LUMSENU-932926 format. One record per residue: x, y, z of N, C-alpha, C, O in turn. Coordinates in steps of 0.1 Angstrom, whole numbers, plus 5000, padded with zeros to 4 digits. Layout:
N
> X, Y, Z, X, Y, Z, X, Y, Z, X, Y, Z
...
This chain:
64
> 5950, 3872, 8342, 5953, 3862, 8332, 5947, 3867, 8319, 5936, 3874, 8319
> 5953, 3864, 8308, 5948, 3869, 8295, 5937, 3861, 8290, 5934, 3850, 8294
> 5930, 3867, 8280, 5919, 3860, 8273, 5924, 3855, 8260, 5930, 3863, 8252
> 5922, 3842, 8257, 5926, 3836, 8245, 5913, 3832, 8237, 5903, 3828, 8243
> 5914, 3833, 8224, 5903, 3829, 8215, 5907, 3816, 8208, 5919, 3815, 8203
> 5898, 3807, 8206, 5901, 3794, 8200, 5889, 3792, 8190, 5878, 3796, 8192
> 5893, 3784, 8179, 5883, 3780, 8169, 5885, 3765, 8167, 5896, 3760, 8165
> 5874, 3758, 8167, 5874, 3743, 8165, 5876, 3741, 8150, 5868, 3747, 8142
> 5886, 3733, 8146, 5888, 3731, 8132, 5878, 3722, 8125, 5877, 3722, 8113
> 5870, 3715, 8133, 5860, 3706, 8128, 5846, 3712, 8126, 5840, 3712, 8116
> 5842, 3719, 8137, 5828, 3724, 8137, 5828, 3739, 8135, 5818, 3745, 8131
> 5839, 3746, 8136, 5840, 3761, 8134, 5836, 3769, 8146, 5836, 3781, 8145
> 5832, 3763, 8157, 5828, 3770, 8169, 5840, 3778, 8175, 5851, 3773, 8176
> 5837, 3791, 8178, 5848, 3800, 8184, 5844, 3802, 8199, 5833, 3805, 8202
> 5854, 3802, 8207, 5853, 3804, 8222, 5864, 3813, 8227, 5875, 3813, 8222
> 5861, 3821, 8238, 5871, 3829, 8245, 5873, 3822, 8258, 5863, 3818, 8265
> 5885, 3821, 8262, 5889, 3814, 8275, 5899, 3823, 8283, 5908, 3828, 8277
> 5896, 3825, 8295, 5906, 3831, 8304, 5915, 3820, 8310, 5910, 3812, 8317
> 5928, 3821, 8306, 5937, 3810, 8310, 5951, 3814, 8310, 5954, 3825, 8305
> 5959, 3806, 8317, 5974, 3809, 8317, 5979, 3804, 8303, 5972, 3796, 8296
> 5991, 3809, 8299, 5996, 3805, 8286, 5999, 3790, 8285, 5999, 3785, 8274
> 6002, 3784, 8296, 6005, 3769, 8295, 5993, 3760, 8296, 5995, 3748, 8295
> 5981, 3766, 8299, 5969, 3757, 8300, 5966, 3751, 8287, 5968, 3757, 8276
> 5960, 3739, 8287, 5956, 3732, 8274, 5944, 3739, 8268, 5936, 3746, 8275
> 5942, 3738, 8255, 5931, 3745, 8249, 5918, 3738, 8253, 5918, 3726, 8257
> 5907, 3745, 8252, 5894, 3738, 8255, 5891, 3726, 8246, 5897, 3725, 8235
> 5882, 3718, 8250, 5878, 3706, 8242, 5866, 3709, 8234, 5857, 3717, 8238
> 5865, 3703, 8222, 5854, 3705, 8213, 5854, 3692, 8204, 5859, 3682, 8208
> 5847, 3693, 8193, 5846, 3681, 8184, 5859, 3678, 8176, 5860, 3667, 8171
> 5868, 3687, 8175, 5880, 3685, 8168, 5892, 3693, 8175, 5890, 3699, 8185
> 5903, 3694, 8168, 5914, 3702, 8174, 5911, 3717, 8174, 5904, 3722, 8165
> 5916, 3723, 8185, 5913, 3738, 8186, 5925, 3746, 8182, 5937, 3742, 8185
> 5923, 3756, 8174, 5933, 3765, 8169, 5932, 3778, 8176, 5922, 3784, 8177
> 5944, 3783, 8182, 5944, 3796, 8189, 5944, 3807, 8178, 5952, 3806, 8169
> 5935, 3817, 8180, 5934, 3828, 8171, 5942, 3840, 8176, 5944, 3841, 8188
> 5946, 3848, 8166, 5953, 3860, 8170, 5942, 3871, 8169, 5936, 3873, 8158
> 5940, 3879, 8179, 5930, 3889, 8179, 5936, 3902, 8182, 5947, 3903, 8187
> 5928, 3913, 8179, 5933, 3926, 8182, 5934, 3929, 8197, 5928, 3922, 8205
> 5941, 3939, 8201, 5943, 3942, 8215, 5930, 3945, 8222, 5920, 3949, 8216
> 5930, 3943, 8235, 5918, 3944, 8242, 5917, 3956, 8252, 5911, 3955, 8262
> 5925, 3966, 8249, 5924, 3978, 8257, 5922, 3990, 8249, 5926, 3991, 8237
> 5916, 4001, 8254, 5913, 4013, 8247, 5919, 4025, 8255, 5918, 4025, 8267
> 5926, 4033, 8249, 5932, 4045, 8255, 5921, 4056, 8254, 5916, 4059, 8243
> 5918, 4062, 8265, 5908, 4073, 8265, 5914, 4085, 8272, 5924, 4084, 8279
> 5908, 4097, 8269, 5913, 4109, 8274, 5921, 4117, 8265, 5920, 4115, 8252
> 5929, 4126, 8270, 5938, 4134, 8261, 5948, 4126, 8253, 5951, 4130, 8242
> 5953, 4116, 8259, 5963, 4108, 8252, 5977, 4111, 8258, 5978, 4117, 8269
> 5987, 4106, 8251, 6001, 4108, 8256, 6008, 4118, 8246, 6008, 4116, 8234
> 6013, 4128, 8252, 6019, 4139, 8244, 6033, 4141, 8249, 6036, 4139, 8261
> 6042, 4146, 8240, 6056, 4149, 8244, 6056, 4159, 8256, 6064, 4158, 8265
> 6047, 4169, 8256, 6047, 4179, 8266, 6043, 4173, 8280, 6046, 4180, 8290
> 6037, 4162, 8280, 6033, 4156, 8293, 6045, 4151, 8301, 6044, 4150, 8313
> 6056, 4149, 8294, 6067, 4143, 8301, 6080, 4152, 8301, 6091, 4147, 8305
> 6079, 4164, 8296, 6090, 4173, 8296, 6094, 4177, 8310, 6085, 4179, 8319
> 6107, 4179, 8312, 6111, 4185, 8325, 6106, 4200, 8326, 6108, 4207, 8316
> 6100, 4203, 8336, 6095, 4216, 8338, 6107, 4225, 8344, 6114, 4220, 8353
> 6109, 4237, 8339, 6120, 4245, 8344, 6118, 4248, 8359, 6106, 4250, 8363
> 6129, 4248, 8367, 6128, 4251, 8381, 6124, 4265, 8383, 6130, 4274, 8376
> 6116, 4268, 8392, 6112, 4282, 8396, 6124, 4288, 8402, 6130, 4282, 8412
> 6127, 4300, 8398, 6139, 4307, 8404, 6134, 4314, 8416, 6123, 4320, 8416
> 6141, 4313, 8427, 6137, 4320, 8439, 6143, 4334, 8439, 6154, 4337, 8433
> 6136, 4344, 8445, 6141, 4357, 8445, 6154, 4358, 8453, 6156, 4351, 8463
> 6163, 4367, 8449, 6176, 4368, 8456, 6174, 4373, 8470, 6165, 4381, 8473
> 6182, 4368, 8479, 6181, 4372, 8493, 6192, 4381, 8498, 6193, 4385, 8509
């Protein structure tokens, strides 16, 4: 399930909630506003390169 961030419009408190998309927002002193946050994953390692997915030429077998 994704993590959603909310901010209370009355007191300004921010919370993170693990919930389904249809779940109601958490309760606080006032209405809760869903925030848009940056992505929560990091790519590590060499990365993705064009050469990682190229078809490699088939090895030719010696004539028999």
